[in-house]
N, CA, C and O atoms as a DFTB+ gen file, in Angstrom:
560 C
 N C O
     1  1      39.932      47.150       0.364
     2  2      39.275      45.862       0.345
     3  2      39.243      45.334      -1.096
     4  3      38.878      46.056      -2.024
     5  1      39.623      44.092      -1.262
     6  2      39.652      43.460      -2.586
     7  2      38.263      42.962      -2.937
     8  3      37.732      42.089      -2.252
     9  1      37.667      43.498      -3.988
    10  2      36.299      43.152      -4.371
    11  2      36.218      41.874      -5.207
    12  3      35.118      41.446      -5.558
    13  1      37.366      41.248      -5.539
    14  2      37.334      40.041      -6.354
    15  2      37.247      38.780      -5.524
    16  3      37.111      37.686      -6.072
    17  1      37.323      38.915      -4.209
    18  2      37.212      37.722      -3.374
    19  2      36.101      37.904      -2.364
    20  3      35.809      39.022      -1.940
    21  1      35.499      36.827      -1.991
    22  2      34.478      36.814      -0.964
    23  2      34.838      35.702      -0.001
    24  3      34.702      34.522      -0.323
    25  1      35.297      36.078       1.180
    26  2      35.709      35.085       2.178
    27  2      36.696      34.077       1.605
    28  3      36.588      32.878       1.864
    29  1      37.639      34.556       0.840
    30  2      38.689      33.691       0.321
    31  2      38.346      32.965      -0.970
    32  3      39.193      32.262      -1.522
    33  1      37.121      33.122      -1.463
    34  2      36.740      32.471      -2.714
    35  2      36.896      33.453      -3.856
    36  3      36.510      34.615      -3.734
    37  1      37.452      33.003      -4.953
    38  2      37.609      33.865      -6.116
    39  2      36.242      34.162      -6.718
    40  3      35.439      33.258      -6.949
    41  1      35.994      35.432      -6.966
    42  2      34.719      35.859      -7.546
    43  2      34.851      35.855      -9.059
    44  3      35.484      36.747      -9.624
    45  1      34.272      34.879      -9.719
    46  2      34.292      34.809     -11.176
    47  2      33.110      35.549     -11.749
    48  3      32.316      36.124     -11.004
    49  1      32.980      35.544     -13.068
    50  2      31.897      36.290     -13.704
    51  2      30.510      35.763     -13.357
    52  3      29.540      36.519     -13.412
    53  1      30.391      34.480     -13.001
    54  2      29.073      33.926     -12.717
    55  2      28.734      33.912     -11.243
    56  3      27.630      33.502     -10.887
    57  1      29.616      34.334     -10.381
    58  2      29.350      34.312      -8.963
    59  2      30.576      33.892      -8.180
    60  3      31.671      33.844      -8.740
    61  1      30.425      33.586      -6.902
    62  2      31.574      33.312      -6.055
    63  2      32.258      31.976      -6.313
    64  3      33.393      31.789      -5.875
    65  1      31.632      31.063      -6.990
    66  2      32.245      29.760      -7.246
    67  2      32.424      29.556      -8.748
    68  3      31.612      30.036      -9.539
    69  1      33.478      28.850      -9.144
    70  2      33.661      28.602     -10.573
    71  2      32.442      27.899     -11.148
    72  3      31.952      26.918     -10.589
    73  1      31.972      28.405     -12.250
    74  2      30.842      27.774     -12.915
    75  2      29.493      28.106     -12.315
    76  3      28.472      27.623     -12.803
    77  1      29.460      28.928     -11.255
    78  2      28.157      29.242     -10.681
    79  2      27.343      30.004     -11.701
    80  3      27.888      30.745     -12.520
    81  1      26.052      29.823     -11.650
    82  2      25.186      30.426     -12.635
    83  2      24.880      29.483     -13.783
    84  3      23.962      29.733     -14.565
    85  1      25.644      28.397     -13.894
    86  2      25.417      27.395     -14.925
    87  2      24.942      26.111     -14.277
    88  3      25.483      25.686     -13.257
    89  1      23.945      25.502     -14.859
    90  2      23.442      24.236     -14.324
    91  2      24.420      23.127     -14.668
    92  3      24.874      23.021     -15.808
    93  1      24.740      22.306     -13.690
    94  2      25.584      21.141     -13.907
    95  2      24.855      19.935     -13.330
    96  3      24.685      19.823     -12.116
    97  1      24.428      19.037     -14.209
    98  2      23.627      17.914     -13.768
    99  2      24.405      16.609     -13.751
   100  3      23.815      15.557     -13.505
   101  1      25.701      16.638     -14.002
   102  2      26.481      15.413     -14.080
   103  2      26.370      14.550     -12.839
   104  3      26.004      13.379     -12.939
   105  1      26.671      15.089     -11.691
   106  2      26.627      14.314     -10.453
   107  2      25.193      13.985     -10.064
   108  3      24.920      12.880      -9.595
   109  1      24.279      14.922     -10.250
   110  2      22.876      14.661      -9.913
   111  2      22.307      13.566     -10.800
   112  3      21.543      12.723     -10.330
   113  1      22.670      13.569     -12.077
   114  2      22.200      12.534     -12.986
   115  2      22.740      11.180     -12.556
   116  3      22.027      10.178     -12.586
   117  1      24.004      11.160     -12.157
   118  2      24.604       9.911     -11.701
   119  2      23.920       9.413     -10.448
   120  3      23.665       8.217     -10.309
   121  1      23.620      10.321      -9.536
   122  2      22.938       9.949      -8.309
   123  2      21.537       9.424      -8.616
   124  3      21.089       8.452      -8.008
   125  1      20.855      10.059      -9.548
   126  2      19.524       9.600      -9.939
   127  2      19.611       8.207     -10.559
   128  3      18.759       7.357     -10.302
   129  1      20.643       7.972     -11.377
   130  2      20.812       6.657     -11.973
   131  2      21.070       5.619     -10.879
   132  3      20.533       4.512     -10.941
   133  1      21.874       5.959      -9.894
   134  2      22.142       5.036      -8.784
   135  2      20.867       4.708      -8.025
   136  3      20.640       3.557      -7.653
   137  1      20.039       5.712      -7.795
   138  2      18.782       5.482      -7.078
   139  2      17.835       4.610      -7.900
   140  3      17.190       3.714      -7.356
   141  1      17.747       4.867      -9.208
   142  2      16.884       4.040     -10.064
   143  2      17.401       2.603     -10.124
   144  3      16.616       1.655     -10.091
   145  1      18.720       2.446     -10.211
   146  2      19.336       1.123     -10.255
   147  2      19.027       0.355      -8.966
   148  3      18.668      -0.822      -9.003
   149  1      19.167       1.023      -7.858
   150  2      18.878       0.397      -6.566
   151  2      17.396       0.053      -6.450
   152  3      17.047      -1.028      -5.975
   153  1      16.527       0.958      -6.877
   154  2      15.079       0.704      -6.821
   155  2      14.699      -0.477      -7.714
   156  3      13.833      -1.275      -7.357
   157  1      15.347      -0.585      -8.872
   158  2      15.085      -1.729      -9.756
   159  2      15.410      -3.042      -9.054
   160  3      14.673      -4.021      -9.171
   161  1      16.518      -3.051      -8.325
   162  2      16.908      -4.281      -7.636
   163  2      16.004      -4.567      -6.438
   164  3      15.775      -5.728      -6.099
   165  1      15.497      -3.532      -5.805
   166  2      14.508      -3.740      -4.740
   167  2      13.241      -4.366      -5.328
   168  3      12.683      -5.309      -4.766
   169  1      12.798      -3.829      -6.464
   170  2      11.609      -4.376      -7.130
   171  2      11.865      -5.808      -7.580
   172  3      10.986      -6.663      -7.468
   173  1      13.061      -6.073      -8.087
   174  2      13.397      -7.431      -8.526
   175  2      13.393      -8.399      -7.350
   176  3      13.019      -9.562      -7.501
   177  1      13.806      -7.924      -6.182
   178  2      13.748      -8.769      -4.986
   179  2      12.319      -9.144      -4.640
   180  3      12.044     -10.282      -4.261
   181  1      11.407      -8.187      -4.770
   182  2       9.991      -8.469      -4.507
   183  2       9.441      -9.448      -5.550
   184  3       8.667     -10.345      -5.216
   185  1       9.840      -9.272      -6.807
   186  2       9.412     -10.186      -7.869
   187  2       9.927     -11.589      -7.581
   188  3       9.191     -12.563      -7.735
   189  1      11.176     -11.697      -7.165
   190  2      11.761     -13.007      -6.857
   191  2      10.978     -13.698      -5.742
   192  3      10.712     -14.898      -5.814
   193  1      10.614     -12.943      -4.724
   194  2       9.841     -13.537      -3.624
   195  2       8.459     -13.982      -4.106
   196  3       7.991     -15.053      -3.719
   197  1       7.802     -13.179      -4.940
   198  2       6.503     -13.558      -5.475
   199  2       6.608     -14.770      -6.407
   200  3       5.647     -15.517      -6.590
   201  1       7.802     -14.946      -6.992
   202  2       8.033     -16.105      -7.860
   203  2       8.404     -17.345      -7.054
   204  3       8.586     -18.427      -7.613
   205  1       8.513     -17.180      -5.747
   206  2       8.861     -18.307      -4.887
   207  2      10.346     -18.557      -4.783
   208  3      10.769     -19.640      -4.380
   209  1      11.149     -17.563      -5.143
   210  2      12.609     -17.678      -5.074
   211  2      13.118     -16.765      -3.958
   212  3      12.399     -15.896      -3.465
   213  1      14.340     -16.979      -3.585
   214  2      14.977     -16.070      -2.644
   215  2      15.483     -14.840      -3.372
   216  3      15.764     -14.887      -4.570
   217  1      15.595     -13.757      -2.656
   218  2      16.110     -12.526      -3.254
   219  2      17.599     -12.688      -3.564
   220  3      18.342     -13.293      -2.790
   221  1      18.016     -12.149      -4.686
   222  2      19.411     -12.210      -5.101
   223  2      20.231     -11.195      -4.304
   224  3      19.781     -10.066      -4.110
   225  1      21.423     -11.575      -3.840
   226  2      22.249     -10.610      -3.102
   227  2      22.779      -9.512      -4.028
   228  3      23.037      -9.755      -5.207
   229  1      22.935      -8.331      -3.495
   230  2      23.465      -7.201      -4.253
   231  2      24.992      -7.284      -4.180
   232  3      25.592      -6.906      -3.174
   233  1      25.602      -7.771      -5.230
   234  2      27.050      -7.941      -5.259
   235  2      27.749      -6.602      -5.464
   236  3      27.110      -5.602      -5.789
   237  1      29.044      -6.593      -5.275
   238  2      29.830      -5.377      -5.497
   239  2      29.744      -4.948      -6.963
   240  3      29.690      -3.754      -7.256
   241  1      29.731      -5.916      -7.884
   242  2      29.625      -5.593      -9.304
   243  2      28.299      -4.885      -9.595
   244  3      28.268      -3.890     -10.319
   245  1      27.215      -5.397      -9.032
   246  2      25.910      -4.775      -9.249
   247  2      25.844      -3.396      -8.605
   248  3      25.375      -2.434      -9.214
   249  1      26.316      -3.312      -7.375
   250  2      26.269      -2.052      -6.637
   251  2      27.106      -0.975      -7.329
   252  3      26.728       0.197      -7.332
   253  1      28.227      -1.361      -7.908
   254  2      29.140      -0.393      -8.502
   255  2      28.840      -0.023      -9.940
   256  3      29.516       0.837     -10.505
   257  1      27.840      -0.652     -10.551
   258  2      27.546      -0.386     -11.958
   259  2      27.303       1.094     -12.263
   260  3      27.926       1.616     -13.188
   261  1      26.433       1.793     -11.535
   262  2      26.175       3.202     -11.897
   263  2      27.440       4.069     -11.860
   264  3      27.629       4.915     -12.734
   265  1      28.291       3.874     -10.877
   266  2      29.516       4.680     -10.786
   267  2      30.482       4.342     -11.919
   268  3      31.099       5.234     -12.503
   269  1      30.611       3.059     -12.225
   270  2      31.530       2.659     -13.295
   271  2      31.048       3.161     -14.651
   272  3      31.847       3.644     -15.453
   273  1      29.756       3.052     -14.912
   274  2      29.252       3.492     -16.215
   275  2      29.319       5.017     -16.313
   276  3      29.517       5.560     -17.400
   277  1      29.156       5.704     -15.192
   278  2      29.300       7.171     -15.194
   279  2      30.727       7.547     -15.540
   280  3      30.954       8.474     -16.317
   281  1      31.693       6.837     -14.971
   282  2      33.094       7.140     -15.238
   283  2      33.474       6.862     -16.686
   284  3      34.311       7.565     -17.253
   285  1      32.872       5.851     -17.284
   286  2      33.153       5.518     -18.680
   287  2      32.536       6.567     -19.600
   288  3      33.170       7.026     -20.551
   289  1      31.294       6.939     -19.305
   290  2      30.621       8.002     -20.051
   291  2      30.309       7.628     -21.490
   292  3      30.260       6.452     -21.850
   293  1      30.101       8.650     -22.302
   294  2      29.862       8.471     -23.728
   295  2      28.609       7.684     -24.046
   296  3      27.621       7.714     -23.313
   297  1      28.681       6.975     -25.171
   298  2      27.527       6.234     -25.658
   299  2      27.112       5.130     -24.701
   300  3      25.931       4.796     -24.610
   301  1      28.075       4.563     -23.988
   302  2      27.737       3.488     -23.053
   303  2      26.862       4.016     -21.916
   304  3      25.893       3.371     -21.517
   305  1      27.212       5.190     -21.404
   306  2      26.403       5.775     -20.322
   307  2      25.005       6.119     -20.824
   308  3      24.010       5.846     -20.152
   309  1      24.938       6.719     -22.006
   310  2      23.629       7.073     -22.568
   311  2      22.763       5.835     -22.758
   312  3      21.575       5.841     -22.432
   313  1      23.362       4.777     -23.286
   314  2      22.630       3.539     -23.504
   315  2      22.197       2.917     -22.174
   316  3      21.095       2.377     -22.067
   317  1      23.063       2.993     -21.163
   318  2      22.719       2.463     -19.839
   319  2      21.564       3.247     -19.229
   320  3      20.656       2.652     -18.648
   321  1      21.584       4.565     -19.351
   322  2      20.494       5.376     -18.802
   323  2      19.167       5.025     -19.470
   324  3      18.146       4.880     -18.798
   325  1      19.186       4.890     -20.797
   326  2      17.959       4.509     -21.507
   327  2      17.524       3.101     -21.126
   328  3      16.332       2.838     -20.965
   329  1      18.489       2.196     -20.981
   330  2      18.167       0.824     -20.600
   331  2      17.553       0.732     -19.219
   332  3      16.630      -0.052     -18.998
   333  1      18.058       1.529     -18.285
   334  2      17.494       1.545     -16.927
   335  2      16.072       2.087     -16.965
   336  3      15.187       1.569     -16.283
   337  1      15.851       3.128     -17.761
   338  2      14.485       3.663     -17.906
   339  2      13.555       2.618     -18.511
   340  3      12.424       2.449     -18.055
   341  1      14.031       1.918     -19.538
   342  2      13.211       0.880     -20.178
   343  2      12.908      -0.256     -19.210
   344  3      11.779      -0.744     -19.151
   345  1      13.912      -0.673     -18.455
   346  2      13.713      -1.759     -17.500
   347  2      12.739      -1.329     -16.399
   348  3      11.929      -2.134     -15.938
   349  1      12.814      -0.085     -15.986
   350  2      11.855       0.439     -15.008
   351  2      10.438       0.406     -15.574
   352  3       9.481       0.091     -14.866
   353  1      10.317       0.738     -16.861
   354  2       9.005       0.739     -17.506
   355  2       8.416      -0.663     -17.591
   356  3       7.196      -0.813     -17.664
   357  1       9.248      -1.679     -17.585
   358  2       8.780      -3.067     -17.582
   359  2       8.447      -3.513     -16.162
   360  3       7.408      -4.128     -15.919
   361  1       9.338      -3.196     -15.234
   362  2       9.205      -3.713     -13.873
   363  2       8.041      -3.095     -13.105
   364  3       7.363      -3.792     -12.350
   365  1       7.805      -1.810     -13.285
   366  2       6.769      -1.136     -12.494
   367  2       5.376      -1.734     -12.704
   368  3       4.740      -2.134     -11.728
   369  1       4.883      -1.808     -13.939
   370  2       3.555      -2.408     -14.098
   371  2       3.564      -3.917     -13.844
   372  3       2.569      -4.479     -13.387
   373  1       4.683      -4.564     -14.140
   374  2       4.769      -6.007     -13.894
   375  2       4.660      -6.336     -12.423
   376  3       3.935      -7.254     -12.037
   377  1       5.379      -5.589     -11.598
   378  2       5.305      -5.810     -10.151
   379  2       3.918      -5.461      -9.629
   380  3       3.386      -6.163      -8.770
   381  1       3.331      -4.393     -10.134
   382  2       1.979      -4.011      -9.705
   383  2       0.980      -5.126     -10.018
   384  3       0.109      -5.433      -9.205
   385  1       1.113      -5.726     -11.193
   386  2       0.209      -6.816     -11.567
   387  2       0.423      -8.036     -10.677
   388  3      -0.539      -8.669     -10.243
   389  1       1.675      -8.362     -10.408
   390  2       1.968      -9.500      -9.527
   391  2       1.407      -9.279      -8.128
   392  3       0.847     -10.195      -7.526
   393  1       1.558      -8.074      -7.619
   394  2       1.038      -7.766      -6.282
   395  2      -0.494      -7.841      -6.262
   396  3      -1.088      -8.280      -5.277
   397  1      -1.119      -7.413      -7.349
   398  2      -2.586      -7.487      -7.422
   399  2      -3.050      -8.939      -7.418
   400  3      -4.020      -9.279      -6.741
   401  1      -2.370      -9.788      -8.161
   402  2      -2.712     -11.220      -8.184
   403  2      -2.521     -11.815      -6.792
   404  3      -3.378     -12.542      -6.289
   405  1      -1.396     -11.496      -6.187
   406  2      -1.090     -12.018      -4.852
   407  2      -2.112     -11.535      -3.815
   408  3      -2.531     -12.299      -2.946
   409  1      -2.505     -10.265      -3.915
   410  2      -3.467      -9.700      -2.958
   411  2      -4.828     -10.381      -3.056
   412  3      -5.555     -10.454      -2.065
   413  1      -5.177     -10.878      -4.236
   414  2      -6.447     -11.581      -4.428
   415  2      -6.332     -13.067      -4.122
   416  3      -7.277     -13.830      -4.326
   417  1      -5.167     -13.469      -3.631
   418  2      -4.976     -14.875      -3.268
   419  2      -4.573     -15.767      -4.425
   420  3      -4.558     -16.991      -4.288
   421  1      -4.247     -15.176      -5.555
   422  2      -3.840     -15.954      -6.722
   423  2      -2.389     -16.399      -6.633
   424  3      -1.631     -15.927      -5.785
   425  1      -2.020     -17.298      -7.507
   426  2      -0.658     -17.805      -7.575
   427  2       0.112     -16.991      -8.611
   428  3      -0.156     -17.082      -9.809
   429  1       1.062     -16.203      -8.143
   430  2       1.828     -15.321      -9.026
   431  2       3.196     -15.894      -9.374
   432  3       4.027     -15.197      -9.956
   433  1       3.439     -17.158      -9.025
   434  2       4.783     -17.710      -9.216
   435  2       5.210     -17.787     -10.679
   436  3       6.322     -17.371     -11.005
   437  1       4.384     -18.292     -11.549
   438  2       4.775     -18.436     -12.960
   439  2       5.020     -17.072     -13.605
   440  3       6.034     -16.871     -14.274
   441  1       4.102     -16.148     -13.404
   442  2       4.275     -14.801     -13.959
   443  2       5.467     -14.104     -13.309
   444  3       6.204     -13.377     -13.975
   445  1       5.655     -14.327     -12.007
   446  2       6.799     -13.747     -11.306
   447  2       8.110     -14.268     -11.857
   448  3       9.064     -13.509     -12.029
   449  1       8.160     -15.564     -12.135
   450  2       9.370     -16.154     -12.695
   451  2       9.662     -15.585     -14.084
   452  3      10.817     -15.315     -14.415
   453  1       8.625     -15.404     -14.890
   454  2       8.815     -14.825     -16.227
   455  2       9.353     -13.400     -16.131
   456  3      10.266     -13.029     -16.867
   457  1       8.788     -12.602     -15.224
   458  2       9.259     -11.225     -15.053
   459  2      10.680     -11.214     -14.505
   460  3      11.500     -10.399     -14.928
   461  1      10.978     -12.109     -13.572
   462  2      12.323     -12.207     -13.016
   463  2      13.346     -12.518     -14.123
   464  3      14.398     -11.882     -14.200
   465  1      13.028     -13.494     -14.968
   466  2      13.948     -13.869     -16.045
   467  2      14.150     -12.716     -17.024
   468  3      15.260     -12.500     -17.511
   469  1      13.086     -11.982     -17.310
   470  2      13.189     -10.808     -18.187
   471  2      14.092      -9.753     -17.554
   472  3      14.931      -9.160     -18.231
   473  1      13.917      -9.523     -16.259
   474  2      14.752      -8.566     -15.539
   475  2      16.219      -8.970     -15.617
   476  3      17.074      -8.139     -15.922
   477  1      16.517     -10.232     -15.345
   478  2      17.908     -10.700     -15.330
   479  2      18.546     -10.546     -16.713
   480  3      19.687     -10.098     -16.823
   481  1      17.817     -10.914     -17.760
   482  2      18.366     -10.771     -19.119
   483  2      18.657      -9.304     -19.442
   484  3      19.721      -8.982     -19.973
   485  1      17.722      -8.427     -19.125
   486  2      17.913      -7.000     -19.407
   487  2      19.043      -6.423     -18.556
   488  3      19.868      -5.658     -19.054
   489  1      19.080      -6.785     -17.288
   490  2      20.142      -6.289     -16.407
   491  2      21.508      -6.775     -16.867
   492  3      22.470      -6.008     -16.876
   493  1      21.597      -8.040     -17.248
   494  2      22.868      -8.565     -17.730
   495  2      23.308      -7.867     -19.011
   496  3      24.502      -7.677     -19.239
   497  1      22.352      -7.488     -19.842
   498  2      22.671      -6.709     -21.030
   499  2      23.257      -5.351     -20.676
   500  3      24.186      -4.879     -21.331
   501  1      22.715      -4.726     -19.638
   502  2      23.261      -3.444     -19.185
   503  2      24.661      -3.626     -18.619
   504  3      25.552      -2.821     -18.889
   505  1      24.857      -4.671     -17.842
   506  2      26.179      -4.926     -17.275
   507  2      27.219      -5.183     -18.366
   508  3      28.400      -4.886     -18.186
   509  1      26.776      -5.733     -19.491
   510  2      27.692      -6.006     -20.605
   511  2      28.202      -4.724     -21.256
   512  3      29.149      -4.768     -22.041
   513  1      27.595      -3.597     -20.946
   514  2      28.102      -2.321     -21.462
   515  2      29.446      -1.952     -20.850
   516  3      30.200      -1.164     -21.420
   517  1      29.737      -2.515     -19.705
   518  2      31.026      -2.240     -19.067
   519  2      32.116      -3.031     -19.765
   520  3      31.959      -4.229     -20.002
   521  1      33.223      -2.374     -20.097
   522  2      34.329      -3.135     -20.677
   523  2      34.903      -4.079     -19.629
   524  3      34.833      -3.812     -18.429
   525  1      35.465      -5.174     -20.094
   526  2      36.067      -6.118     -19.153
   527  2      37.255      -5.461     -18.470
   528  3      37.817      -4.490     -18.977
   529  1      37.628      -5.992     -17.329
   530  2      38.769      -5.446     -16.588
   531  2      40.043      -5.498     -17.420
   532  3      40.856      -4.576     -17.359
   533  1      40.230      -6.561     -18.196
   534  2      41.447      -6.676     -19.001
   535  2      41.457      -5.635     -20.124
   536  3      42.510      -5.091     -20.460
   537  1      40.284      -5.359     -20.703
   538  2      40.212      -4.341     -21.752
   539  2      40.498      -2.963     -21.178
   540  3      41.165      -2.151     -21.819
   541  1      40.001      -2.690     -19.976
   542  2      40.254      -1.421     -19.308
   543  2      41.734      -1.264     -19.015
   544  3      42.286      -0.176     -19.179
   545  1      42.386      -2.338     -18.584
   546  2      43.811      -2.288     -18.250
   547  2      44.654      -2.035     -19.508
   548  3      45.672      -1.347     -19.436
   549  1      44.239      -2.586     -20.663
   550  2      44.986      -2.360     -21.904
   551  2      44.914      -0.913     -22.343
   552  3      45.878      -0.384     -22.897
   553  1      43.767      -0.255     -22.100
   554  2      43.601       1.139     -22.496
   555  2      44.495       2.027     -21.643
   556  3      45.064       2.998     -22.142
   557  1      44.622       1.702     -20.361
   558  2      45.450       2.517     -19.475
   559  2      46.868       2.207     -19.728
   560  3      47.749       2.782     -19.089
């Protein structure tokens, strides 16, 4: 019996799978970024409604941002991760305050519009981290 294989898998020094025994957070981090990105847009939709606007549709460009920035990696990914955390830190208490005003029967439209505009500016800044399609094509 060959002791280097287990059910057809090569037994490496860390276990039955290559790299086992070592933590790899690349995909999990990307998934977490996708979830935070999606949650930010859900919160922004609620802010838009409290501001008296319709919710913005989730375009393919918006939906694909976390995967594209993950593929690019490097400083752009790091900056995007920090930017998403910062934007979350703005949106969470802002939405809570808007909901509190709304729950008391107050008019949250002006404050909602201000928070919405802040969200859009910050989000557009994050999207600008992606190189243009033409720049990407020149590199390839």
